[in-house]
C-alpha positions in Angstrom: 10.2 -1.8 21.5 8.7 -5.0 23.1 10.9 -8.5 22.3 7.4 -10.3 20.8 7.8 -8.8 17.2 4.9 -7.3 16.0 3.2 -9.3 13.2 2.7 -7.6 10.0 0.9 -8.9 6.7 2.0 -7.4 3.1 -0.9 -8.0 0.7 0.1 -7.7 -3.3 3.3 -6.2 -4.3 3.8 -8.8 -6.6 3.1 -9.6 -10.5 3.1 -12.2 -13.6 3.8 -10.9 -17.0 3.2 -12.9 -20.6 5.4 -11.7 -23.2 5.5 -13.3 -26.9 8.6 -13.0 -28.3 9.1 -13.1 -31.9 11.6 -14.4 -34.2 11.5 -14.0 -38.0 8.8 -16.7 -38.7 8.7 -17.7 -35.5 6.6 -16.9 -32.3 7.0 -18.6 -28.7 5.8 -17.5 -25.5 7.1 -16.7 -22.1 6.0 -16.2 -18.5 7.9 -14.4 -15.6 7.2 -13.7 -12.1 8.0 -10.5 -10.7 8.0 -9.2 -6.6 8.2 -5.3 -5.6 8.7 -6.0 -2.2 12.4 -7.0 -2.2 13.5 -3.6 -0.7 10.8 -3.2 2.2 11.5 -6.7 3.2 15.2 -6.1 3.3 14.6 -2.7 5.6 12.5 -4.4 7.8 15.1 -7.4 8.9 16.2 -7.1 12.2 13.6 -4.2 13.1 11.3 -5.4 15.6 8.7 -6.4 13.4 7.7 -9.9 11.4 6.6 -9.4 8.2 5.0 -11.9 5.9 4.4 -11.4 2.3 1.2 -12.4 0.8 1.8 -12.7 -2.7 -0.9 -11.4 -5.2 -1.9 -14.3 -6.8 -2.1 -15.6 -3.4 -4.4 -13.2 -2.1 -7.6 -14.0 -3.6 -8.0 -17.1 -2.0 -5.5 -17.1 0.9 -6.7 -14.5 2.8 -8.8 -15.3 5.5 -12.6 -14.7 6.0 -12.9 -14.9 9.1 -12.2 -11.6 11.1 -10.7 -13.4 14.1 -7.9 -14.4 11.9 -7.3 -11.6 10.3 -6.8 -9.9 13.8 -3.6 -12.2 14.6 -1.5 -9.2 12.5 -0.8 -6.2 14.1 -1.0 -4.1 11.4 -2.3 -4.9 7.2 -0.3 -3.5 4.4 -2.2 -3.1 0.9 0.2 -2.5 -1.8 -0.5 -2.3 -5.3 -3.3 -4.8 -5.3 -7.0 -4.4 -6.7 -9.9 -4.3 -4.4 -11.6 -7.0 -7.2 -8.1 -9.5 -5.7 -10.4 -9.7 -2.5 -13.8 -9.7 -3.5 -13.4 -12.2 -6.2 -12.6 -15.3 -3.9 -12.9 -18.9 -5.9 -16.0 -19.8 -4.2 -17.3 -16.8 -5.6 -15.8 -16.5 -8.9 -15.8 -20.2 -10.3 -18.4 -21.7 -8.2 -20.7 -18.8 -7.6 -21.0 -19.3 -4.0 -21.2 -16.9 -1.2 -18.7 -15.9 0.6 -18.1 -13.1 3.5 -16.9 -9.7 2.6 -13.2 -9.0 3.2 -13.7 -5.2 2.2 -15.7 -5.2 5.2 -13.8 -7.6 7.1 -10.7 -4.9 6.6 -13.3 -2.0 7.8 -14.2 -4.1 10.9 -10.7 -5.0 11.6 -9.6 -1.3 11.7 -12.7 -0.4 13.7 -11.7 -3.1 16.4 -8.2 -2.0 17.0 -5.9 -2.8 14.1 -3.5 -1.0 11.7 -4.1 -0.6 8.2 -1.6 1.0 5.1 -2.9 1.3 1.9 0.6 2.2 -0.3 0.1 3.7 -4.0 0.7 1.9 -7.1 -1.4 1.0 -10.4 -3.6 -0.7 -8.8 -4.5 0.7 -5.2 -6.6 3.7 -4.3 -8.2 4.1 -7.7 -5.4 2.8 -10.1 -4.7 3.1 -13.8 -7.9 3.1 -16.3 -9.9 3.1 -12.6 -9.0 -0.7 -12.2 -8.1 -0.3 -8.6 -11.7 0.1 -7.4 -11.1 1.6 -3.7 -13.6 4.3 -3.8 -16.6 4.1 -2.3 -15.2 0.4 -0.7 -15.7 -0.2 3.5 -12.0 -0.2 3.2 -11.8 3.6 2.0 -14.0 4.5 4.6 -11.2 4.0 7.2 -8.4 5.5 5.5 -7.4 9.4 5.6 -7.9 10.1 2.3 -10.6 9.5 -0.7 -10.2 7.7 -4.2 -11.2 9.7 -7.2 -13.6 7.9 -9.5 -11.0 8.0 -12.6 -7.6 6.9 -13.8 -5.5 9.0 -10.8 -2.1 8.6 -11.8 0.3 11.4 -11.4 3.5 10.3 -13.4 6.9 12.3 -12.6 9.2 11.0 -14.9 11.4 14.8 -14.1 10.7 13.6 -9.8 9.0 15.2 -7.1 9.8 17.5 -4.5 8.3 17.0 -1.0 7.1 19.4 1.3 7.0 18.3 4.6 3.9 19.9 6.3 4.1 18.4 9.7 7.9 17.8 10.3 7.5 17.1 14.2 5.3 14.0 13.8 6.0 10.8 15.2 6.3 9.2 11.5 9.4 11.8 10.5 11.0 10.9 14.0 14.7 10.5 12.9 14.0 10.5 8.7 16.6 13.0 7.1 15.0 16.4 5.9 16.7 15.8 2.2 14.2 13.0 0.9 15.0 11.8 -2.8 12.7 12.5 -6.0 10.1 10.0 -6.6 8.4 9.2 -9.8 4.7 9.1 -9.7 1.6 9.1 -7.0 -2.0 8.6 -6.8 -3.9 11.2 -6.8 -6.0 11.6 -4.0 -8.4 14.0 -1.5 -7.4 14.4 2.3 -10.7 12.6 4.1 -12.1 14.8 6.8 -10.4 14.8 10.3 -7.2 13.7 8.6 -3.5 14.6 9.0 -1.3 15.4 6.3 2.1 14.8 7.0 4.1 15.6 3.2 3.2 16.5 0.2 4.7 16.0 -3.1 5.3 19.3 -5.9 4.9 18.3 -9.0 4.4 20.7 -12.4 0.7 19.9 -12.1 0.8 21.3 -8.3 0.9 19.8 -4.7 -0.5 16.5 -3.8 -0.9 14.5 -0.6 2.0 12.1 0.0 2.1 11.0 3.2 -2.0 10.9 5.3 -3.0 9.1 8.4 -6.1 9.4 10.9 -7.8 7.5 13.4 -10.8 5.4 12.5 -12.7 4.1 15.8 -10.3 2.1 17.7 -7.7 1.5 15.0 -5.8 3.7 12.8 -4.7 3.7 9.1 -1.7 5.3 6.9 -1.9 6.1 3.2 1.7 6.6 1.4 0.4 7.8 -2.3 3.8 6.6 -4.2 5.3 2.8 -4.5 7.4 1.4 -2.1 9.5 0.0 -4.6 10.3 1.0 -8.4 9.0 2.4 -10.7 7.9 5.4 -8.9 9.8 5.0 -6.2 13.7 5.0 -7.4 16.7 2.6 -5.9 18.1 6.1 -4.8 15.0 6.5 -2.3 15.2 2.6 -1.3 19.0 2.8 -0.5 17.8 6.0 1.3 19.2 5.8 5.0 15.2 7.7 5.3 13.8 4.6 3.7 14.4 2.1 6.2 12.9 4.9 9.3 10.5 5.8 7.6 8.8 1.7 7.4 10.2 1.9 11.1 8.3 5.0 12.4 4.8 4.0 10.0 4.6 0.5 11.1 5.2 1.7 15.1 2.5 4.5 14.7 0.3 1.6 12.9 0.4 -0.6 15.7 0.4 1.5 18.9 -3.5 1.8 18.8 
């Protein structure tokens, strides 16, 4: 790997929760911030990848509106963030002003040689109640999978079993074969020409878990489960294969 760190942008993987607490007659509210990126960011320390985390509440305004600004990143990861967060820039949402479509910019980023990964969750792929809304977008066109038009979650509280469909693929280099169980994933279909690397076996059947493809000059990867709880348990992020898995993913994505 080059001495110059590869620059990775992680978009999403955070949320804010609002609660109301009832104590007899009285009630009060509280708001808490949560980040699911901790295991991934820790795993990337000292790897030669320099990761910037753009949290979900920052993305509507902070994600650039120019292609050349996106191209400073060697790879971009979309994790548990819905398409609406990138479509509804504050100028659009609050002031009814047109701005460039950042889903189109991400498509062009890949087409011109960028690496893009979509990581599963309640707001990626189609997501809970279909709220992820990545189906039929320019971003979906670049991916190795296609989204369903409905809530695509597969909850697996008993845990999945991983099947390695392409055990010799570079994405699995030095990754142990004893994969811990996952607790859920997004249901998708494989796109034409994509490579299926791993599948998740559940009581409902066998589903794509990890897939890759090339799109024009770029590369894309889809990991259909979480990068952190709840679908990815601590036993998985503590597993030695977790760190190696992400090193392999990012190495492959940035080799275009």
